[in-house]
N, C-alpha and C positions, 0 to 999 in steps of 0.2 A: 455092828456097833453103831450106837446112836451118838452123834457128835453135835453138840450145841455150842455155838460160838457167840462171843460178845463182839464189840466193835473193834477192839485192838488188833487182832490178827487180820481182819478184813481190811482195815485202813492201812496198817503198816506194811503188809505184804504188797498191797496195790501201790503204795507210795514208792516202793523200790522195784516195781515191775515184776514181782514174783507172786502175784495173786493166784496163778494157776497151780502153785505148789499145794494149795488147799485141795484142789480137785484131784491132783495126783495122789495125795495121801488119803483122801476120804471120798467115797462114792457120793454121799450126800451130806449136807450140813443143814442143820435146823437153826434158825435164828428167831428170837422173839420179835414181835411187831415193833417193840420199842427200839430194838437194835436196827431193824430195817429203817425206821423213821430217822434215827440218828445218822446213819450212814448215807442213805439215799435222799431223804426229804430235806432234812436240815443241812446235810453235807453236800447238797447238789453242787456239782462243779469241782468238788474236792476229791482227793484220792479215795478210791473204793466205791464211790457212788455209782458210776456207770458199770463197774465190774459186778457189783452185787445185783444191780437191777437186771443185768443181762444173763446172770448165771442161773440157768434152768435147774442146776443141781443144788441150789440153795432153796430150802423150803422155809417160808415165813409162817410162823404159828402164833396165833393169839393165845394169851393166857386166859384160861377159863376157870381155874380154881387155884386158890392160894393156901387153903387150910392146912395141908400137910407140912408146909415149910414155913408157916407164919412164925412159929416159935424160934426159928433160926434168924429172924430179922435182926435182932440186936448184934449178932456176931458177923453178919455179912454185909458187904456193900450192896447197894441196890442192883447193880449189874449182875453180880453173882446170884443174887436172890431170884431175879427174873429168869436167868438161865436154868436154875434148878427147877423152878416152877414149870418152865417149858418142857424140860426133860420129864418131869413127873406127869404132866398132862399128856405127853405122847404115850407114856407107858399105860396110862388109864384108858386111852382111846383104842387100844388093841382088843 
């Protein structure tokens, strides 16, 4: 199973000391570069930053193509759109 996460579960689980629940539930998690930057770079010193940075089981993936999901843009918020694009890119890389 491919799991792509946005910032909310990463930050909120870290904030309550339950970040490792993600590791217990999923072998690996993929996050878009934008999610990594929001949690680790811009969120430095805040809940989730150190956890995400240290988690070898979290894979950061750059968005390389947006064409297949561009028509969904009006219906989705930017975070959901980036996650779908990341998932699509992973599938095409196989």
